[in-house]
Every structure is written in structure tokens, then in C-alpha cells.
N, C-alpha and C positions, 0 to 999 in steps of 0.2 A: 295157475290156469293152465299147465301143460299135463299131459297124461303122465301119472305118477303110480308108483306100487303101493298099494294101501294094504296093511295088515291090522284088522281091527277086530275085537272080541270085547264082548261087553259083560258088566254087572258083577265082579267080584272082586274084592280087595283084601289084602292081608295085612294088618297094622304091625307096624315095629313099635315097641316102647319108645315113648319120646325122647327119653335120655340117649338110647342108640341111635335114634335117628340123628340127634343133634351133633353126637359124635362122629358120626360117619360123614357127615356132610364134608367136612374139611378134606377127609381122606378121598371121597369121590372127585372134588375139583381138584386135587392134586394129582389125579389118575387120569382124569377127562381133559385137562388142558393141554398137556401133551400129547396125547392121542388125537385130539381134533386137530391141532396144529399140523402133525404128521398126516394126517388124512388128507387136510387141506393141500398140502404141497403135494401130495400124490396125484390128486384130483386137477392139479393147476389152478386151484382156485386162488385169485390174487388177494382177496381179502375177506375177513370174517369177523363179526363181534358177537359175544355171547355175553349173557346176564342170567343169573340165578336168583331166584326169589324163594324166601322162606320166611313165615310169620308175618307176610304182609309187608316186608321190606326187601329191597336188593340187598344181598349179601355178597355178592361177587358180580364183576363186569369187567371185561376186558376185551381188546381189539388186537387182532393179528393181521400181520401182511398189509398190503397198499390198497388204497382207494383206486388207483389206475394201474394196470399192469405196466411193468418197465419203470414205473416213477417213485420217487421217495415222499410218498404222501401217507404215512402211517394212518391205520384205521384206529378209532377209538370207541369207546361204548356210545359217544354222542355222534358218531358217523351215522349220516342219513342214507338210507337204503330203500328201494322199492321192497315191500313186504307181500306182494302176489296175494294169493287166494287167501291168506290169513284175515284179509280184509273181510272176509264174508261174515263171519263173526260179528264184527263191528257193526255191519248192515243189520243182522239179526238184533243187537243190542238197540239199535235206533228204534226198531220197530217195537221193543220190549217196552222202551219209555213211553211208546205211543198207546200200548196195551195197559201200562200202570195208568195212565191218565184216562184210560175209557174212550181214547178217541177211535180206536177200533179193538178188536178181539183176534186172537189166533184162529177162531173158527168163523170168520168172517168171509164170505165169498169176494174173491179177488175182483170179480166184473162188477160188485157192487161198488166197491171203492175206486175203481179204475174203469169205467166201462168200455175204453177201447181195448182192453186185454182181451185177445182171443186165441186160442190153440186151433189146432188143426180139427178136432173132434168138438163139435157144438157141447155134447153132453159132458165131456171133461172141462170145457170152457166154464159152464154153469156149476160144476160142483167142485172147482178149484179153489180151496180155502188159504188163507194166509199162511198158515204153517206148511203148506204143500210147496210154497216158493222156496223154503229153506231145506226139505227134506231129501232131495236129489232121487225122487221116485216118480217122476212126471211121466214116464213113458215115453220120453223122447230119446233118442240115439246119444251116447255120450258126446260130450262136447259140440253138441247140435248147433250148427252156424257158427261157430266160432271163426270160420275163414273170413266173414264178413268184416270182423276187427282188422284183419290184417291186409284188406284192399282197400281201406280207406272210408267204410260207411259209418254214420254216427249213429248215436243210441237209438233215434226215433225208428231209422231203418231196421236196426238189429229187432227192437221190439217189434215193429209191424211183421215183420218176417216169421215171427212165432207161428202164426196162424197156416203157415204154408211148409213146416216141417212136419212130415207125417211120423206119427210115433212107431215105435219099434216095440214096445212091450205093452203090457195093459199098466193103466193108471194105478198107481200105487202097489204095484207087484214087485219091481225089481229096482236095485241101485243103479243108477246112470247118471254120471258126473256130469252136470252141465252149467255154464255161466251166465245164459241169457235170462234165466229166472231171477236170479239176484239181481241183475240189472233192472229187470221189472219189478223186483221189491223196492228198489230205489226209487223208481217211477211212482209207486204207489204211497211211498214216504213224503215223495213232493206232492203229490196230489191232495193228501192227508193236510199237510202244513202249510203250503204256497210257498216253501222253501227249496232251494236246491239240495240234493243229497250232499253234497260239497259243505254247503253251510251247516245242514242239520250234524253232518259229521264233527264240524268245529264246534258247534254250540252245545251238544248234547254229550258229546265223548270226550273229545280231546282237550276242550279247554278246562272243563271241569276236573278232569284228571291230573292236569297239568302237564300234558303231553306237548310241549310249547316248541318242540322240534319237528311236529310229525305235520302231514299235509296231505292233500288229495289231488294235485295236479302236477303237470310236468315241470314247471318252474319251481315248485318245492322240492325238487330234486336236482334239477338243472343248475339252479342259481344258489343252493346251499352252499355255504363257505365250507363245510366239511361233508359235501355230497360225495357219495360214491359214484363211479361210473358203472354202467352194466356191460358185461361180457359175455362173449361166445367164444367157444374153442374153434379156431381154424386152423386147420394143419397142426395140431395138437398144442397150439398157443392161445392164451386167454387174449382176445383181440376187443378193445373198447368199441361199444356201438355209438353211431353218430347221434347227436341229440334230434336231427331232424328226419331219422330213420323212423318207418312205421314200427319197427323192433322197439323202439324207445317210447313211442307215445301210445300205442295201443291199450296198454292196461288203464289209461286216464279214459278212455272211449269205456271201456268196460266198468269203470267207476266202482258201483257197489259191489262188483264181483272180485275186484282185484287192483284197486287205483290208489290203494295207501301207501305213502312213505312215511318211516318212522326211524327210529333208533333203537338200539339194545336197551339204552336206559328208559327211553319212553315206553317201549312196549313191556318193560318189568313193571310199570304201574298197570297196565293193562292185566297182567297176569296177577297182581296184587288184587285186582278188583274182581277177578274170577273166583281167587282162592277165598274172597270176602263176601263171596255169593251177592255182588251187586255193589259193594261199599268198599271204598279205599281212602286212607287218609282223611277220614272223617266225613267224606263227601259219598253220599248215596247215588247212583246212576239209575239203576233199575231196582226193583224188589227182589227180593229173596224168593218168591213164588216165579217170578220171571226168570231168575238165575236157574233153579232147579227144572224149569220147563224147557230151556233151551238144551238142556244135557240130558233130555230123556231120549233113548234110542227111539228112531223112527223107522230106518231102512235097513233091513239086514243086508250084510255084505259076506260074501264067501269067495276067497282065493284059496284055492287047493283046500287044505285043512283049515285054514284060518276063517274063524267066524267073527262077525262084528256087527256094527251099525253106525249109520250116519245120524246124527242129532239133528240140531238146527244151526248149521253152519260151524258145527264141531263135529270130530269124530271120537268114539270111545274105544278104546283098547284095553283089554284085559291083558296085561302082561304077566311075566310069571309070578309075581308077588305083589304087584298092585295095579290099580285100576287107574287108567291115563285119559284126560282128554284132551284133545290135541287138533291141530290142523298144520298142514304144510302148505307152502306157496311155490309157484315157480312161474316167471314170465320168461321173457326172451333173453333176460340177461342175469336173473336172479335166483337163489333158491333160499327157502327160509322155512324154518320150524318153530312152532308156538304149542307150549303144552304144560299142563298141569295136574297134579295128583292131590285132590283133596285129602286123600288117606295120609299122605306123606307131608300135606301142608307146604307142597314145595312145586315150584315150576320154573321152566328154563324157555329162553328164546334164543334162535341162533339166526343170525342173517348172512349171507354170504353174495358176493358181487359177480357169481358166473352161472350160467344156466345148466341144467340137465345133467346133474349131479346127485350123489345121495348123501354127501358129507353132513348135511345139515340134519337130516332124517335120522342118520347113523348116532350121531352126536346127543340127539334129543332123546331118543329111545334107550341108548346105552347109560345116559344120566340117570333115567328112572329105573333101570334095572340094577345098577350099581348102588342107588339110594336105598333101595328096597331089598339089598343084601345077595343080589346074583352076581357074584363074584367072575363068571365066567362070559359076562356079557361081551359080546363081539360084532357089533351090528354091520361094520363096515365089512367084514368077511362075509355075512350073511348076504348082503346085498351083492357082493361080488359072485357069490356061488349063483345066485338068481340070474345075474348077468351072463354068467358062462353058460348056464342051461339054455337060456335064452338065443345067446350066440351060437351055440352048438346046434340048433333047430334051423338057423339060418346058414349054417356053413355048408359048404360044396355045392353052390349054386351051378346049375347047368350051362354048359357053354352057350354062348351067343347064338341063335339061329340065323341062318342067311337071311338078307333083308328080301321080303317078297314085295313085287310091285302093287302101288296101290292106284287109285285114279289120278288123272291130271291135276295138278295143284289148283289151278282154279275151280274145280268142281268142290272143292272144299270150302271156298271164299263165300262168305256171307255174312249175315246177321243173326245172332243167336240170344235167346233169353232164359232167365232163371228166376223164378220166383222170389227166391232167397238170396242169390248173390248178384242179380242183375243183368244187364246185357254184355254181351261178349261178341266181338267182331273180328272177322277173319279175312284177311287180304293178302293176295299173292304177292310175292316179291321173288327177285332173281335166284335167290338161295332156297326157297322153300314158302314159308308163310309168316306173316307178322300178325300176332295175336295181342287183342287188347282187352281187358276187362277190369273190374273194379270200379268205384266211384270215379265218375268222370273219364273213365278210360285209363286210370294212372298206371296200370300194371301192363306194361309192353314186354311180350316175350317174342324174339325171332326162333321160329321152329323149322326145324330140318327134317326132312322125310326118313323114318326109320325102318318100319316094315307094315306093309299092307296098309291100313287106314290109319297108322298111329305116327305121330311127330313129336320130337321130343326138343326141348330148347331149355335154356338156364335163365334161372330166375332167383338170382343171387341175393337180391335184398331180403327176401323172406328166409332163405336157408343158404347163407354163404359155404357151409362147409360141404353142403350135398345139394346143389343148385338146380339139378335136373329136374323138370316136370314134363310129363307126359300128356298129350292131348290125344285121346282115343275117338276118332269120329265113329259115329253110328251110321251104317249104310244099310238101307232096307234090299228088298231082292230085286228091285228093279234098278238098282245103282244109283239112288237118290239118297244124297246125305240129309241125315234127318236130326243129328244131333253131335254134340262133343263133351267127351267128359274128361274133367281134370284127374287123371288118374290118382296121384298120390294124395289129393285132399278130398276123396269121398267116402271116408270112413263114416260120416253121419248121413250119406244117401242124398246129398244135397248138390253135388257138384255136376249135375249133368245140365247142359244148356239145351235147349229145344230150338233149332232152326225155325225162323220167322217162313210162313209159305207165302 
């Protein structure tokens, strides 16, 4: 659910002879495993679990490292992890089961199924179909409204706020990754069945597949006997996230967009289902027609020279010698990768317990390259090259300018509001300003004057490594304070709070 690098290209595959593929798998695993372990250590990832599927069964699974940094708690293939946005394909699969039973259709208008559904543009609201919920082409800004999840708001608030987020692209025009429309899809599924998304997940996917260690709530991870902790890098060290932190719990509010817990062995069953086009272990979950529909390219993506498409909760990539269907996941404490290649009849899952790294993606892409005969695959080097280019662009920042005076602190005090993020209050204190926002004012930042109309304070709960957050006050030509912007959280254009008159 975090911003990630995607390289996706569509619709071409090169088949290897079956005997060559079978012989090569053992060689690939023998090469992949030590590389994965080395990359894990270099990125300070405490623990990782990998499972490989071929021919509908798990042929290799292994755990690496520890469930909790600094502790002797070995990871196994049955260790429970958050799996992040790989949950999205499960939510699409639930909808597929409803399509297969004629309870809905991919082309049904969402507002017919769930009348409260509304986007900023009434025309788009009327034209928005079920498949649009899953195709990442809504016209909304990337990660639109995600801050709501980190400041304590519930699903109802997030879904209501959709109508207040202005689009930045034309409907069905461009790829833009969002989470809240998958949350809306979960609500539509609840409306159609009268059951919670969590219950539907259990009854329609997890239980039939025998994914007995998987769940969709915080307790399913926190209370698991073999559960992994979530970690963030702080000062170059992996630090566990407290179970009562918003960083631990927000994915379960996101639910249908990223709230699943699972294991490498359980997720291997999910991959087998995909390779079986809706059937695994003699159990059919959804039809072959639905399986094919979910993999169809919907929304073109271009990153530099890389082309591709988002499908329905999956991405498609043409690698050098095979076509791969995949998705990754990233919450505040994990990174994951799930992918499969129908041409190779193979798939892989990689689960880790640290946020903001690319080891899982690198292992996944390298697996498919190696298995298809690309011997010089080195995806971690590719990601490092990208990171170096990004870092170079940001290097050499200008020295700080001398602080310029602003208004008296009391002039900024007042009550502000935001249609998406709710109210924000500013009060003067002896050192500057006390600023509260979020559900019930749960977020409290002590801010000091920086320059002109900008104040800065620390918000370590959300970003322990880089806690500074800037509040840029808007002042009109007559010196009246009209609003305040959360500078670091305005990527989606939703972080300007307007002062009550």
C-alpha cells in the first residue's frame, strides 16, 4: 500500500520445453536461496519466508532469519506475516465468485449495487462499473486519501470521503494507484451478501483452499503462535512496531485493500489456484472465465521505457523470456511479492517483516528470469541503480535560508476543517503552537516557528526515522490566516485545512 517502483509490460511469452524447465528449477532454487539471504541481510530485513509452486503443488519452502529483530525466533514457511496489497487480488476473487453465481456482473454500475457510492464528478459516479474498482484508472490522484488511515478514521469515513477528492486525470485515462476503491469493492461485496468482507474472505477463499493459518484482522497476526513482528528501519536498525500503534493496525482498516495475514505455505495454495485457473486441490473457487478476466490488461503503465498494464488486482509484466502476473505489498512493517507464470507453470511468494525495501520484488523477478533462462538476472542491482539515480537527483540541497518573521503565534490559532481529513485545531503555547488533527484529535504535534508562515514539529508515530512535519499557513493580502497545509502529506492534494470564518 506504499509507493513502490513498478515495471510492467504485457502480453508475450516464450515457452521452454517442459523437460528443460523441470531440470532447471532445482538449479534456480539453489542459486536463488543464498542470493535472497544475502540481500535480506544487506537490507537489514530481520526475517523472510519463500515458497515455490510448480505443477499445482509446493515444491520448495523455507524460512530465513527471525520473526523479531534481536530475538532467537526462527522464521518458518508457516510463520504468519501481513501480506499488504497482495490482498487486492483476493478481494477481486471474492467478486469473481459473485459474478459466477450471477449475483452481479463486472459491468454493473457500482451505484446500482451500493447507492451511497459517490465520487467527486457525478457523471463518473454514474458510469463507474464494478471492474473499474479494480483497474487503477479512476482519475483520482495516486494514494488518494490514504492519510485518513494513519490518523484514526474508520472505513465509513474513508468511503464517504471519496466524493470530496477531486480527480487529477480523466476517468479511465491513466494509471493511478489507490487503495480506497478496493475498500469500496469490499463494501459492495458486503452489500450483495449481507456478510462482512472478513467473513467472505474466510468462507469463499481461505477455508475452501485450506489456508488455515490466514486471517484478516490484527489479532490474527498479533496472537498467532508463530506470528512475525512488523519492523521499520530507525537509525539503520530494524525496530519492531508496537501492536497498539497506528502503523500496526491501519492495514486492517483498509481491509479489502491490504488487510490479510498469511504464511508462505498458505500463499502457495493461492498461487496454485491461480495456476489452476480457479481450481486447486480438487476445489474450484471461481470459473476459468473469471480467472482469465482478472488477468486481462486494463490500464497501461509507462515508467521510463517500461510499458505494461494493471489488470484486476494483478499486474502483468513481460520479462525478457516469460510473461508474469504478479502483485507486491508494502505496509508500514512488511514488503511482499506474489507472482506466477502460466507459461512456466510456476509461481513464487516472498514475505518479509520490514518495510521500505525491494528485496521481495528482486527475489520474485529474479526467480522468473532465472527459470526462463536469463542467467544474468540481478534485480537487486537494478533496484540499487534506480535508488542511486533518485538519490542523485536529491543530492546537494541548498543550505537553509535565514528564518524570516511571520505573524504573532496567536494569529494562527483557530479551528480549521478539511472535507477528507476532518477538523484540525491550532492553539498557541509558550513555545509555539499545539496542533491536533485526526479522529477525535488523536494526533498532537507541538510545532515551533521555522520561517514566515511555516511551523515544524515532530510526528514520530507516523515516521519514526524522519518525524518532521511542516504546517504551512496560508495568509491573504490583508494578513488574515485562511488555511494550513500539511506539507509532507499533500501528494494527493487533500491536505489543506480551511479556517472556519
